[in-house]
N, CA, C, O and the ligand as a Tripos MOL2 file, in Angstrom:
@<TRIPOS>MOLECULE
protein
  313   311    79     0     0
PROTEIN
NO_CHARGES

@<TRIPOS>ATOM
      1 N         -15.3630   17.4860    4.5110 N.3       1 MET1
      2 CA        -14.7910   16.3070    3.8570 C.3       1 MET1
      3 C         -13.3750   16.0640    4.3640 C.2       1 MET1
      4 O         -12.5720   16.9890    4.4870 O.2       1 MET1
      5 N         -13.1000   14.8380    4.6470 N.am      2 VAL2
      6 CA        -11.7910   14.4710    5.1740 C.3       2 VAL2
      7 C         -11.0530   13.5980    4.1700 C.2       2 VAL2
      8 O         -11.6260   12.6850    3.5750 O.2       2 VAL2
      9 N          -9.8070   13.8890    3.9980 N.am      3 THR3
     10 CA         -9.0040   13.0540    3.1180 C.3       3 THR3
     11 C          -8.1610   12.1060    3.9580 C.2       3 THR3
     12 O          -7.3450   12.5270    4.7770 O.2       3 THR3
     13 N          -8.3760   10.8460    3.7380 N.am      4 HIS4
     14 CA         -7.6390    9.8310    4.4840 C.3       4 HIS4
     15 C          -6.4500    9.3470    3.6790 C.2       4 HIS4
     16 O          -6.3280    9.5720    2.4750 O.2       4 HIS4
     17 N          -5.6010    8.6830    4.3940 N.am      5 TYR5
     18 CA         -4.4660    8.0670    3.7350 C.3       5 TYR5
     19 C          -4.7610    6.5920    3.4980 C.2       5 TYR5
     20 O          -5.1540    5.8640    4.4100 O.2       5 TYR5
     21 N          -4.5650    6.1730    2.2630 N.am      6 GLU6
     22 CA         -4.6810    4.7420    1.9680 C.3       6 GLU6
     23 C          -3.4780    4.3390    1.1360 C.2       6 GLU6
     24 O          -3.3110    4.8100    0.0100 O.2       6 GLU6
     25 N          -2.6390    3.4700    1.6830 N.am      7 PRO7
     26 CA         -1.4040    3.1290    0.9760 C.3       7 PRO7
     27 C          -1.6420    2.4730   -0.3790 C.2       7 PRO7
     28 O          -0.9080    2.7330   -1.3320 O.2       7 PRO7
     29 N          -2.6530    1.6310   -0.4690 N.am      8 TYR8
     30 CA         -2.8680    0.9350   -1.7350 C.3       8 TYR8
     31 C          -4.3120    1.1010   -2.1780 C.2       8 TYR8
     32 O          -5.1080    0.1630   -2.1340 O.2       8 TYR8
     33 N          -4.6290    2.3070   -2.6020 N.am      9 ALA9
     34 CA         -5.9830    2.6100   -3.0200 C.3       9 ALA9
     35 C          -6.3460    1.8320   -4.2840 C.2       9 ALA9
     36 O          -5.5770    1.7860   -5.2430 O.2       9 ALA9
     37 N          -7.5030    1.2370   -4.2650 N.am     10 ASP10
     38 CA         -7.9890    0.4880   -5.4250 C.3      10 ASP10
     39 C          -9.4310    0.8990   -5.6560 C.2      10 ASP10
     40 O         -10.3000    0.6350   -4.8250 O.2      10 ASP10
     41 N          -9.6810    1.5380   -6.7730 N.am     11 SER11
     42 CA        -11.0120    2.0680   -7.0400 C.3      11 SER11
     43 C         -12.0590    0.9690   -7.1760 C.2      11 SER11
     44 O         -13.2540    1.2200   -7.0170 O.2      11 SER11
     45 N         -11.6140   -0.2400   -7.4690 N.am     12 GLU12
     46 CA        -12.5600   -1.3280   -7.6490 C.3      12 GLU12
     47 C         -13.0160   -1.9050   -6.3050 C.2      12 GLU12
     48 O         -14.0460   -2.5730   -6.2100 O.2      12 GLU12
     49 N         -12.2300   -1.6300   -5.2890 N.am     13 GLU13
     50 CA        -12.5430   -2.2090   -4.0020 C.3      13 GLU13
     51 C         -13.0560   -1.1670   -3.0270 C.2      13 GLU13
     52 O         -12.9490    0.0370   -3.2600 O.2      13 GLU13
     53 N         -13.6080   -1.6500   -1.9450 N.am     14 GLU14
     54 CA        -14.0950   -0.7830   -0.8870 C.3      14 GLU14
     55 C         -12.9130   -0.0130   -0.3000 C.2      14 GLU14
     56 O         -11.7890   -0.5140   -0.2500 O.2      14 GLU14
     57 N         -13.1860    1.1920    0.1330 N.am     15 ALA15
     58 CA        -12.1180    2.0140    0.6820 C.3      15 ALA15
     59 C         -11.6470    1.4860    2.0270 C.2      15 ALA15
     60 O         -12.4490    1.1000    2.8770 O.2      15 ALA15
     61 N         -10.3510    1.4770    2.1980 N.am     16 HIS16
     62 CA         -9.7790    1.0490    3.4680 C.3      16 HIS16
     63 C          -8.7550    2.0710    3.9340 C.2      16 HIS16
     64 O          -7.5520    1.8560    3.7810 O.2      16 HIS16
     65 N          -9.2160    3.1790    4.5000 N.am     17 PRO17
     66 CA         -8.2550    4.1710    4.9730 C.3      17 PRO17
     67 C          -7.3750    3.5750    6.0580 C.2      17 PRO17
     68 O          -7.7890    2.6680    6.7800 O.2      17 PRO17
     69 N          -6.1850    4.0800    6.1630 N.am     18 PHE18
     70 CA         -5.2310    3.5060    7.1100 C.3      18 PHE18
     71 C          -5.7270    3.6060    8.5420 C.2      18 PHE18
     72 O          -5.4150    2.7440    9.3640 O.2      18 PHE18
     73 N          -6.4990    4.6500    8.8570 N.am     19 CYS19
     74 CA         -6.9910    4.8290   10.2270 C.3      19 CYS19
     75 C          -8.2260    3.9630   10.4990 C.2      19 CYS19
     76 O          -8.7350    3.9230   11.6190 O.2      19 CYS19
     77 N          -8.6920    3.2830    9.4750 N.am     20 ARG20
     78 CA         -9.8220    2.3520    9.5680 C.3      20 ARG20
     79 C         -11.1650    3.0450    9.8000 C.2      20 ARG20
     80 O         -12.1160    2.4020   10.2450 O.2      20 ARG20
     81 N         -11.2570    4.3110    9.5130 N.am     21 THR21
     82 CA        -12.5240    5.0080    9.6000 C.3      21 THR21
     83 C         -13.3670    4.6090    8.3960 C.2      21 THR21
     84 O         -12.8660    4.5090    7.2760 O.2      21 THR21
     85 N         -14.6470    4.3840    8.6420 N.am     22 LYS22
     86 CA        -15.5060    3.9870    7.5330 C.3      22 LYS22
     87 C         -16.5890    5.0210    7.2980 C.2      22 LYS22
     88 O         -17.4330    5.2610    8.1620 O.2      22 LYS22
     89 N         -16.5590    5.6180    6.1510 N.am     23 SER23
     90 CA        -17.6020    6.5560    5.7720 C.3      23 SER23
     91 C         -17.5300    6.7670    4.2770 C.2      23 SER23
     92 O         -16.4470    6.8860    3.7040 O.2      23 SER23
     93 N         -18.7000    6.8120    3.6450 N.am     24 SER24
     94 CA        -18.7100    6.9300    2.1950 C.3      24 SER24
     95 C         -18.3630    8.3390    1.7310 C.2      24 SER24
     96 O         -18.0870    8.5630    0.5530 O.2      24 SER24
     97 N         -18.3780    9.2810    2.6630 N.am     25 GLU25
     98 CA        -18.0950   10.6600    2.2780 C.3      25 GLU25
     99 C         -16.6160   10.9940    2.2810 C.2      25 GLU25
    100 O         -16.2040   12.0730    1.8540 O.2      25 GLU25
    101 N         -15.8390   10.0690    2.7610 N.am     26 ASN26
    102 CA        -14.4110   10.3290    2.8360 C.3      26 ASN26
    103 C         -13.7430   10.1520    1.4830 C.2      26 ASN26
    104 O         -14.1490    9.3230    0.6690 O.2      26 ASN26
    105 N         -12.7410   10.9280    1.2730 N.am     27 THR27
    106 CA        -11.9200   10.6980    0.1010 C.3      27 THR27
    107 C         -10.6110   10.0880    0.5590 C.2      27 THR27
    108 O         -10.1890   10.2570    1.7030 O.2      27 THR27
    109 N          -9.9900    9.3880   -0.3450 N.am     28 LEU28
    110 CA         -8.7590    8.7010    0.0010 C.3      28 LEU28
    111 C          -7.6260    9.1510   -0.8890 C.2      28 LEU28
    112 O          -7.8200    9.5590   -2.0340 O.2      28 LEU28
    113 N          -6.4630    9.0650   -0.3380 N.am     29 THR29
    114 CA         -5.3070    9.4020   -1.1310 C.3      29 THR29
    115 C          -4.2220    8.3750   -0.8780 C.2      29 THR29
    116 O          -4.1420    7.8090    0.2130 O.2      29 THR29
    117 N          -3.4060    8.1340   -1.8550 N.am     30 ASP30
    118 CA         -2.3030    7.2020   -1.6450 C.3      30 ASP30
    119 C          -0.9660    7.9120   -1.8230 C.2      30 ASP30
    120 O          -0.6640    8.4630   -2.8810 O.2      30 ASP30
    121 N          -0.1920    7.8800   -0.7740 N.am     31 ASN31
    122 CA          1.1680    8.4310   -0.7770 C.3      31 ASN31
    123 C           1.2560    9.9260   -1.0670 C.2      31 ASN31
    124 O           2.2940   10.4060   -1.5230 O.2      31 ASN31
    125 N           0.1780   10.6690   -0.8080 N.am     32 HIS32
    126 CA          0.2510   12.1220   -0.9190 C.3      32 HIS32
    127 C          -0.1120   12.7310    0.4240 C.2      32 HIS32
    128 O          -1.2440   13.1590    0.6520 O.2      32 HIS32
    129 N           0.8600   12.7580    1.2890 N.am     33 TRP33
    130 CA          0.5900   13.2130    2.6480 C.3      33 TRP33
    131 C           0.1730   14.6740    2.6960 C.2      33 TRP33
    132 O          -0.4990   15.0950    3.6380 O.2      33 TRP33
    133 N           0.5570   15.4410    1.7070 N.am     34 ASP34
    134 CA          0.1960   16.8630    1.6890 C.3      34 ASP34
    135 C          -1.3080   17.0560    1.6340 C.2      34 ASP34
    136 O          -1.8250   18.0520    2.1410 O.2      34 ASP34
    137 N          -2.0130   16.1190    1.0260 N.am     35 SER35
    138 CA         -3.4510   16.2830    0.8760 C.3      35 SER35
    139 C          -4.2470   15.5340    1.9410 C.2      35 SER35
    140 O          -5.4770   15.5980    1.9520 O.2      35 SER35
    141 N          -3.5730   14.8370    2.8200 N.am     36 VAL36
    142 CA         -4.2680   14.1220    3.8890 C.3      36 VAL36
    143 C          -4.6750   15.1040    4.9760 C.2      36 VAL36
    144 O          -3.8460   15.8460    5.5020 O.2      36 VAL36
    145 N          -5.9630   15.1010    5.3050 N.am     37 SER37
    146 CA         -6.4400   16.0230    6.3330 C.3      37 SER37
    147 C          -6.9930   15.2950    7.5530 C.2      37 SER37
    148 O          -7.3580   15.9370    8.5380 O.2      37 SER37
    149 N          -7.0600   13.9930    7.5050 N.am     38 CYS38
    150 CA         -7.5710   13.2220    8.6360 C.3      38 CYS38
    151 C          -6.5290   13.2110    9.7470 C.2      38 CYS38
    152 O          -5.3860   12.8070    9.5340 O.2      38 CYS38
    153 N          -6.9330   13.6570   10.9320 N.am     39 LYS39
    154 CA         -5.9960   13.7340   12.0490 C.3      39 LYS39
    155 C          -5.5080   12.3570   12.4690 C.2      39 LYS39
    156 O          -4.3500   12.1780   12.8430 O.2      39 LYS39
    157 N          -6.4150   11.3890   12.4000 N.am     40 LYS40
    158 CA         -6.0430   10.0220   12.7820 C.3      40 LYS40
    159 C          -4.9890    9.4680   11.8400 C.2      40 LYS40
    160 O          -4.0170    8.8420   12.2650 O.2      40 LYS40
    161 N          -5.1990    9.7100   10.5550 N.am     41 CYS41
    162 CA         -4.2380    9.2300    9.5630 C.3      41 CYS41
    163 C          -2.8870    9.8990    9.7660 C.2      41 CYS41
    164 O          -1.8440    9.2480    9.7130 O.2      41 CYS41
    165 N          -2.9210   11.2000    9.9960 N.am     42 LEU42
    166 CA         -1.6750   11.9390   10.1810 C.3      42 LEU42
    167 C          -0.9250   11.4390   11.4150 C.2      42 LEU42
    168 O           0.3050   11.3940   11.4400 O.2      42 LEU42
    169 N          -1.6870   11.0700   12.4240 N.am     43 LYS43
    170 CA         -1.0890   10.5380   13.6330 C.3      43 LYS43
    171 C          -0.4100    9.2020   13.3520 C.2      43 LYS43
    172 O           0.5840    8.8450   13.9850 O.2      43 LYS43
    173 N          -0.9640    8.4770   12.3960 N.am     44 LEU44
    174 CA         -0.4350    7.1530   12.0680 C.3      44 LEU44
    175 C           0.6120    7.2020   10.9540 C.2      44 LEU44
    176 O           1.0290    6.1710   10.4260 O.2      44 LEU44
    177 N           1.0230    8.4170   10.6130 N.am     45 LYS45
    178 CA          1.9140    8.5890    9.4730 C.3      45 LYS45
    179 C           3.1670    7.7110    9.5500 C.2      45 LYS45
    180 O           3.5200    7.0280    8.5890 O.2      45 LYS45
    181 N           3.8250    7.7420   10.7000 N.am     46 ASP46
    182 CA          5.0460    6.9460   10.8560 C.3      46 ASP46
    183 C           4.7550    5.4620   10.6820 C.2      46 ASP46
    184 O           5.4990    4.7320   10.0280 O.2      46 ASP46
    185 N           3.6620    5.0430   11.2820 N.am     47 LYS47
    186 CA          3.2700    3.6390   11.1820 C.3      47 LYS47
    187 C           2.9800    3.2790    9.7380 C.2      47 LYS47
    188 O           3.3990    2.2320    9.2450 O.2      47 LYS47
    189 N           2.2520    4.1680    9.0640 N.am     48 ALA48
    190 CA          1.8810    3.9300    7.6780 C.3      48 ALA48
    191 C           3.1180    3.8190    6.8060 C.2      48 ALA48
    192 O           3.1980    2.9540    5.9340 O.2      48 ALA48
    193 N           4.0770    4.6930    7.0430 N.am     49 LYS49
    194 CA          5.3020    4.6610    6.2510 C.3      49 LYS49
    195 C           6.0530    3.3530    6.4790 C.2      49 LYS49
    196 O           6.5540    2.7350    5.5400 O.2      49 LYS49
    197 N           6.1200    2.9470    7.7350 N.am     50 ALA50
    198 CA          6.7940    1.6950    8.0580 C.3      50 ALA50
    199 C           6.0750    0.5280    7.3950 C.2      50 ALA50
    200 O           6.7030   -0.4070    6.8980 O.2      50 ALA50
    201 N           4.7590    0.6000    7.3980 N.am     51 TYR51
    202 CA          3.9550   -0.4600    6.7950 C.3      51 TYR51
    203 C           4.2120   -0.5670    5.2970 C.2      51 TYR51
    204 O           4.3880   -1.6570    4.7530 O.2      51 TYR51
    205 N           4.2280    0.6000    4.6430 N.am     52 VAL52
    206 CA          4.4540    0.6190    3.1950 C.3      52 VAL52
    207 C           5.8560    0.1010    2.8800 C.2      52 VAL52
    208 O           6.0500   -0.6760    1.9450 O.2      52 VAL52
    209 N           6.8210    0.5420    3.6730 N.am     53 GLU53
    210 CA          8.1990    0.1040    3.4620 C.3      53 GLU53
    211 C           8.3010   -1.4100    3.5790 C.2      53 GLU53
    212 O           8.9170   -2.0810    2.7510 O.2      53 GLU53
    213 N           7.6810   -1.9250    4.6270 N.am     54 GLU54
    214 CA          7.7210   -3.3560    4.8950 C.3      54 GLU54
    215 C           7.0580   -4.1200    3.7530 C.2      54 GLU54
    216 O           7.5750   -5.1330    3.2820 O.2      54 GLU54
    217 N           5.8900   -3.6100    3.3110 N.am     55 THR55
    218 CA          5.1620   -4.2670    2.2370 C.3      55 THR55
    219 C           5.9790   -4.2690    0.9550 C.2      55 THR55
    220 O           6.0280   -5.2670    0.2360 O.2      55 THR55
    221 N           6.6210   -3.1360    0.6780 N.am     56 GLU56
    222 CA          7.3960   -3.0520   -0.5500 C.3      56 GLU56
    223 C           8.5990   -3.9840   -0.5120 C.2      56 GLU56
    224 O           8.9940   -4.5490   -1.5310 O.2      56 GLU56
    225 N           9.1700   -4.1340    0.6640 N.am     57 LYS57
    226 CA         10.2870   -5.0660    0.8280 C.3      57 LYS57
    227 C           9.8260   -6.4690    0.4600 C.2      57 LYS57
    228 O          10.5260   -7.2110   -0.2290 O.2      57 LYS57
    229 N           8.6410   -6.8140    0.9330 N.am     58 HIS58
    230 CA          8.1040   -8.1400    0.6600 C.3      58 HIS58
    231 C           7.8440   -8.3210   -0.8260 C.2      58 HIS58
    232 O           8.0990   -9.3850   -1.3910 O.2      58 HIS58
    233 N           7.3290   -7.2600   -1.4550 N.am     59 ILE59
    234 CA          7.0360   -7.3430   -2.8830 C.3      59 ILE59
    235 C           8.3320   -7.5750   -3.6520 C.2      59 ILE59
    236 O           8.3940   -8.4190   -4.5460 O.2      59 ILE59
    237 N           9.3600   -6.8200   -3.2960 N.am     60 LEU60
    238 CA         10.6580   -6.9710   -3.9650 C.3      60 LEU60
    239 C          11.1990   -8.3820   -3.7710 C.2      60 LEU60
    240 O          11.7440   -8.9920   -4.6910 O.2      60 LEU60
    241 N          11.0350   -8.8750   -2.5680 N.am     61 LYS61
    242 CA         11.5110  -10.2210   -2.2600 C.3      61 LYS61
    243 C          10.7670  -11.2450   -3.1140 C.2      61 LYS61
    244 O          11.3620  -12.1730   -3.6610 O.2      61 LYS61
    245 N           9.4590  -11.0530   -3.2110 N.am     62 ASP62
    246 CA          8.6420  -11.9510   -4.0190 C.3      62 ASP62
    247 C           9.0840  -11.9070   -5.4690 C.2      62 ASP62
    248 O           9.1720  -12.9390   -6.1340 O.2      62 ASP62
    249 N           9.3660  -10.6910   -5.9610 N.am     63 MET63
    250 CA          9.7730  -10.5410   -7.3460 C.3      63 MET63
    251 C          11.0970  -11.2520   -7.5910 C.2      63 MET63
    252 O          11.2870  -11.8990   -8.6210 O.2      63 MET63
    253 N          12.0060  -11.1240   -6.6380 N.am     64 GLN64
    254 CA         13.2900  -11.8060   -6.7670 C.3      64 GLN64
    255 C          13.0670  -13.3100   -6.7990 C.2      64 GLN64
    256 O          13.7150  -14.0290   -7.5600 O.2      64 GLN64
    257 N          12.1530  -13.7740   -5.9760 N.am     65 GLY65
    258 CA         11.8180  -15.1830   -5.9510 C.3      65 GLY65
    259 C          11.2910  -15.6440   -7.2990 C.2      65 GLY65
    260 O          11.6210  -16.7370   -7.7590 O.2      65 GLY65
    261 N          10.4740  -14.8140   -7.9310 N.am     66 MET66
    262 CA          9.9280  -15.0950   -9.2610 C.3      66 MET66
    263 C          11.0380  -15.2180  -10.2880 C.2      66 MET66
    264 O          11.0680  -16.1480  -11.0940 O.2      66 MET66
    265 N          11.9620  -14.2470  -10.2370 N.am     67 VAL67
    266 CA         13.0660  -14.2380  -11.1960 C.3      67 VAL67
    267 C          13.8840  -15.5190  -11.0490 C.2      67 VAL67
    268 O          14.2520  -16.1640  -12.0310 O.2      67 VAL67
    269 N          14.1530  -15.8630   -9.8060 N.am     68 ASP68
    270 CA         14.9120  -17.0910   -9.5580 C.3      68 ASP68
    271 C          14.1650  -18.2940  -10.1140 C.2      68 ASP68
    272 O          14.7600  -19.2050  -10.6910 O.2      68 ASP68
    273 N          12.8510  -18.2780   -9.9290 N.am     69 PHE69
    274 CA         12.0270  -19.3800  -10.4110 C.3      69 PHE69
    275 C          12.0990  -19.4920  -11.9360 C.2      69 PHE69
    276 O          12.2460  -20.5800  -12.4920 O.2      69 PHE69
    277 N          11.9910  -18.3260  -12.5980 N.am     70 TRP70
    278 CA         12.0410  -18.3170  -14.0530 C.3      70 TRP70
    279 C          13.3920  -18.8190  -14.5640 C.2      70 TRP70
    280 O          13.4740  -19.5760  -15.5310 O.2      70 TRP70
    281 N          14.4350  -18.3760  -13.8890 N.am     71 LYS71
    282 CA         15.7860  -18.7930  -14.2880 C.3      71 LYS71
    283 C          15.9080  -20.3090  -14.1880 C.2      71 LYS71
    284 O          16.4720  -20.9680  -15.0620 O.2      71 LYS71
    285 N          15.3750  -20.8320  -13.1170 N.am     72 LYS72
    286 CA         15.4250  -22.2620  -12.8810 C.3      72 LYS72
    287 C          14.6600  -22.9930  -13.9850 C.2      72 LYS72
    288 O          15.1300  -23.9880  -14.5350 O.2      72 LYS72
    289 N          13.4730  -22.4760  -14.2920 N.am     73 GLU73
    290 CA         12.6380  -23.0790  -15.3370 C.3      73 GLU73
    291 C          13.3880  -23.1150  -16.6570 C.2      73 GLU73
    292 O          13.3920  -24.1190  -17.3690 O.2      73 GLU73
    293 N          14.0160  -22.0010  -16.9590 N.am     74 LYS74
    294 CA         14.7460  -21.8770  -18.2160 C.3      74 LYS74
    295 C          15.8800  -22.8940  -18.2780 C.2      74 LYS74
    296 O          16.1270  -23.5210  -19.3080 O.2      74 LYS74
    297 N          16.5590  -23.0370  -17.1460 N.am     75 THR75
    298 CA         17.6720  -23.9790  -17.0850 C.3      75 THR75
    299 C          17.1490  -25.3970  -17.3170 C.2      75 THR75
    300 O          17.7820  -26.2060  -17.9950 O.2      75 THR75
    301 N          16.0010  -25.6720  -16.7470 N.am     76 LEU76
    302 CA         15.4340  -27.0110  -16.8670 C.3      76 LEU76
    303 C          15.0010  -27.2920  -18.3010 C.2      76 LEU76
    304 O          15.1000  -28.4160  -18.7920 O.2      76 LEU76
    305 N          14.5150  -26.2320  -18.9620 N.am     77 GLN77
    306 CA         13.9990  -26.4390  -20.3240 C.3      77 GLN77
    307 C          15.1110  -26.5840  -21.3570 C.2      77 GLN77
    308 O          14.9600  -27.2970  -22.3490 O.2      77 GLN77
    309 N          16.2270  -25.9040  -21.1140 N.am     78 SER78
    310 CA         17.2760  -25.9350  -22.1250 C.3      78 SER78
    311 C          18.1480  -27.1880  -22.0200 C.2      78 SER78
    312 O          19.0800  -27.3600  -22.8060 O.2      78 SER78
    313 ZN         -8.1260    8.7180    8.3070 Zn       79 ZN79
@<TRIPOS>BOND
     1     1     2 1
     2     2     3 1
     3     3     4 2
     4     3     5 am
     5     5     6 1
     6     6     7 1
     7     7     8 2
     8     7     9 am
     9     9    10 1
    10    10    11 1
    11    11    12 2
    12    11    13 am
    13    13    14 1
    14    14    15 1
    15    15    16 2
    16    15    17 am
    17    17    18 1
    18    18    19 1
    19    19    20 2
    20    19    21 am
    21    21    22 1
    22    22    23 1
    23    23    24 2
    24    23    25 am
    25    25    26 1
    26    26    27 1
    27    27    28 2
    28    27    29 am
    29    29    30 1
    30    30    31 1
    31    31    32 2
    32    31    33 am
    33    33    34 1
    34    34    35 1
    35    35    36 2
    36    35    37 am
    37    37    38 1
    38    38    39 1
    39    39    40 2
    40    39    41 am
    41    41    42 1
    42    42    43 1
    43    43    44 2
    44    43    45 am
    45    45    46 1
    46    46    47 1
    47    47    48 2
    48    47    49 am
    49    49    50 1
    50    50    51 1
    51    51    52 2
    52    51    53 am
    53    53    54 1
    54    54    55 1
    55    55    56 2
    56    55    57 am
    57    57    58 1
    58    58    59 1
    59    59    60 2
    60    59    61 am
    61    61    62 1
    62    62    63 1
    63    63    64 2
    64    63    65 am
    65    65    66 1
    66    66    67 1
    67    67    68 2
    68    67    69 am
    69    69    70 1
    70    70    71 1
    71    71    72 2
    72    71    73 am
    73    73    74 1
    74    74    75 1
    75    75    76 2
    76    75    77 am
    77    77    78 1
    78    78    79 1
    79    79    80 2
    80    79    81 am
    81    81    82 1
    82    82    83 1
    83    83    84 2
    84    83    85 am
    85    85    86 1
    86    86    87 1
    87    87    88 2
    88    87    89 am
    89    89    90 1
    90    90    91 1
    91    91    92 2
    92    91    93 am
    93    93    94 1
    94    94    95 1
    95    95    96 2
    96    95    97 am
    97    97    98 1
    98    98    99 1
    99    99   100 2
   100    99   101 am
   101   101   102 1
   102   102   103 1
   103   103   104 2
   104   103   105 am
   105   105   106 1
   106   106   107 1
   107   107   108 2
   108   107   109 am
   109   109   110 1
   110   110   111 1
   111   111   112 2
   112   111   113 am
   113   113   114 1
   114   114   115 1
   115   115   116 2
   116   115   117 am
   117   117   118 1
   118   118   119 1
   119   119   120 2
   120   119   121 am
   121   121   122 1
   122   122   123 1
   123   123   124 2
   124   123   125 am
   125   125   126 1
   126   126   127 1
   127   127   128 2
   128   127   129 am
   129   129   130 1
   130   130   131 1
   131   131   132 2
   132   131   133 am
   133   133   134 1
   134   134   135 1
   135   135   136 2
   136   135   137 am
   137   137   138 1
   138   138   139 1
   139   139   140 2
   140   139   141 am
   141   141   142 1
   142   142   143 1
   143   143   144 2
   144   143   145 am
   145   145   146 1
   146   146   147 1
   147   147   148 2
   148   147   149 am
   149   149   150 1
   150   150   151 1
   151   151   152 2
   152   151   153 am
   153   153   154 1
   154   154   155 1
   155   155   156 2
   156   155   157 am
   157   157   158 1
   158   158   159 1
   159   159   160 2
   160   159   161 am
   161   161   162 1
   162   162   163 1
   163   163   164 2
   164   163   165 am
   165   165   166 1
   166   166   167 1
   167   167   168 2
   168   167   169 am
   169   169   170 1
   170   170   171 1
   171   171   172 2
   172   171   173 am
   173   173   174 1
   174   174   175 1
   175   175   176 2
   176   175   177 am
   177   177   178 1
   178   178   179 1
   179   179   180 2
   180   179   181 am
   181   181   182 1
   182   182   183 1
   183   183   184 2
   184   183   185 am
   185   185   186 1
   186   186   187 1
   187   187   188 2
   188   187   189 am
   189   189   190 1
   190   190   191 1
   191   191   192 2
   192   191   193 am
   193   193   194 1
   194   194   195 1
   195   195   196 2
   196   195   197 am
   197   197   198 1
   198   198   199 1
   199   199   200 2
   200   199   201 am
   201   201   202 1
   202   202   203 1
   203   203   204 2
   204   203   205 am
   205   205   206 1
   206   206   207 1
   207   207   208 2
   208   207   209 am
   209   209   210 1
   210   210   211 1
   211   211   212 2
   212   211   213 am
   213   213   214 1
   214   214   215 1
   215   215   216 2
   216   215   217 am
   217   217   218 1
   218   218   219 1
   219   219   220 2
   220   219   221 am
   221   221   222 1
   222   222   223 1
   223   223   224 2
   224   223   225 am
   225   225   226 1
   226   226   227 1
   227   227   228 2
   228   227   229 am
   229   229   230 1
   230   230   231 1
   231   231   232 2
   232   231   233 am
   233   233   234 1
   234   234   235 1
   235   235   236 2
   236   235   237 am
   237   237   238 1
   238   238   239 1
   239   239   240 2
   240   239   241 am
   241   241   242 1
   242   242   243 1
   243   243   244 2
   244   243   245 am
   245   245   246 1
   246   246   247 1
   247   247   248 2
   248   247   249 am
   249   249   250 1
   250   250   251 1
   251   251   252 2
   252   251   253 am
   253   253   254 1
   254   254   255 1
   255   255   256 2
   256   255   257 am
   257   257   258 1
   258   258   259 1
   259   259   260 2
   260   259   261 am
   261   261   262 1
   262   262   263 1
   263   263   264 2
   264   263   265 am
   265   265   266 1
   266   266   267 1
   267   267   268 2
   268   267   269 am
   269   269   270 1
   270   270   271 1
   271   271   272 2
   272   271   273 am
   273   273   274 1
   274   274   275 1
   275   275   276 2
   276   275   277 am
   277   277   278 1
   278   278   279 1
   279   279   280 2
   280   279   281 am
   281   281   282 1
   282   282   283 1
   283   283   284 2
   284   283   285 am
   285   285   286 1
   286   286   287 1
   287   287   288 2
   288   287   289 am
   289   289   290 1
   290   290   291 1
   291   291   292 2
   292   291   293 am
   293   293   294 1
   294   294   295 1
   295   295   296 2
   296   295   297 am
   297   297   298 1
   298   298   299 1
   299   299   300 2
   300   299   301 am
   301   301   302 1
   302   302   303 1
   303   303   304 2
   304   303   305 am
   305   305   306 1
   306   306   307 1
   307   307   308 2
   308   307   309 am
   309   309   310 1
   310   310   311 1
   311   311   312 2
@<TRIPOS>SUBSTRUCTURE
     1 MET1         2 RESIDUE 1 A MET
     2 VAL2         6 RESIDUE 1 A VAL
     3 THR3        10 RESIDUE 1 A THR
     4 HIS4        14 RESIDUE 1 A HIS
     5 TYR5        18 RESIDUE 1 A TYR
     6 GLU6        22 RESIDUE 1 A GLU
     7 PRO7        26 RESIDUE 1 A PRO
     8 TYR8        30 RESIDUE 1 A TYR
     9 ALA9        34 RESIDUE 1 A ALA
    10 ASP10       38 RESIDUE 1 A ASP
    11 SER11       42 RESIDUE 1 A SER
    12 GLU12       46 RESIDUE 1 A GLU
    13 GLU13       50 RESIDUE 1 A GLU
    14 GLU14       54 RESIDUE 1 A GLU
    15 ALA15       58 RESIDUE 1 A ALA
    16 HIS16       62 RESIDUE 1 A HIS
    17 PRO17       66 RESIDUE 1 A PRO
    18 PHE18       70 RESIDUE 1 A PHE
    19 CYS19       74 RESIDUE 1 A CYS
    20 ARG20       78 RESIDUE 1 A ARG
    21 THR21       82 RESIDUE 1 A THR
    22 LYS22       86 RESIDUE 1 A LYS
    23 SER23       90 RESIDUE 1 A SER
    24 SER24       94 RESIDUE 1 A SER
    25 GLU25       98 RESIDUE 1 A GLU
    26 ASN26      102 RESIDUE 1 A ASN
    27 THR27      106 RESIDUE 1 A THR
    28 LEU28      110 RESIDUE 1 A LEU
    29 THR29      114 RESIDUE 1 A THR
    30 ASP30      118 RESIDUE 1 A ASP
    31 ASN31      122 RESIDUE 1 A ASN
    32 HIS32      126 RESIDUE 1 A HIS
    33 TRP33      130 RESIDUE 1 A TRP
    34 ASP34      134 RESIDUE 1 A ASP
    35 SER35      138 RESIDUE 1 A SER
    36 VAL36      142 RESIDUE 1 A VAL
    37 SER37      146 RESIDUE 1 A SER
    38 CYS38      150 RESIDUE 1 A CYS
    39 LYS39      154 RESIDUE 1 A LYS
    40 LYS40      158 RESIDUE 1 A LYS
    41 CYS41      162 RESIDUE 1 A CYS
    42 LEU42      166 RESIDUE 1 A LEU
    43 LYS43      170 RESIDUE 1 A LYS
    44 LEU44      174 RESIDUE 1 A LEU
    45 LYS45      178 RESIDUE 1 A LYS
    46 ASP46      182 RESIDUE 1 A ASP
    47 LYS47      186 RESIDUE 1 A LYS
    48 ALA48      190 RESIDUE 1 A ALA
    49 LYS49      194 RESIDUE 1 A LYS
    50 ALA50      198 RESIDUE 1 A ALA
    51 TYR51      202 RESIDUE 1 A TYR
    52 VAL52      206 RESIDUE 1 A VAL
    53 GLU53      210 RESIDUE 1 A GLU
    54 GLU54      214 RESIDUE 1 A GLU
    55 THR55      218 RESIDUE 1 A THR
    56 GLU56      222 RESIDUE 1 A GLU
    57 LYS57      226 RESIDUE 1 A LYS
    58 HIS58      230 RESIDUE 1 A HIS
    59 ILE59      234 RESIDUE 1 A ILE
    60 LEU60      238 RESIDUE 1 A LEU
    61 LYS61      242 RESIDUE 1 A LYS
    62 ASP62      246 RESIDUE 1 A ASP
    63 MET63      250 RESIDUE 1 A MET
    64 GLN64      254 RESIDUE 1 A GLN
    65 GLY65      258 RESIDUE 1 A GLY
    66 MET66      262 RESIDUE 1 A MET
    67 VAL67      266 RESIDUE 1 A VAL
    68 ASP68      270 RESIDUE 1 A ASP
    69 PHE69      274 RESIDUE 1 A PHE
    70 TRP70      278 RESIDUE 1 A TRP
    71 LYS71      282 RESIDUE 1 A LYS
    72 LYS72      286 RESIDUE 1 A LYS
    73 GLU73      290 RESIDUE 1 A GLU
    74 LYS74      294 RESIDUE 1 A LYS
    75 THR75      298 RESIDUE 1 A THR
    76 LEU76      302 RESIDUE 1 A LEU
    77 GLN77      306 RESIDUE 1 A GLN
    78 SER78      310 RESIDUE 1 A SER
    79 ZN79       313 GROUP 0 **** ****
């Protein structure tokens, strides 16, 4: 059994390991590199980290955009 790395594991959805290997016998882990045993995933570790960082930056940016939007709405309503 191989443990893959998946940055955003979602039990409701099909597994998407970062190395893109497809097999129903694989287990996935999110952000626990200690338990990742897939060589391909480990090789992509730097890439995966950069990807997660980039994604999180975008999420934060989106959230800031939301806050700005709410503030604007509030100003308009009052
Ligand atoms: Zn893998």
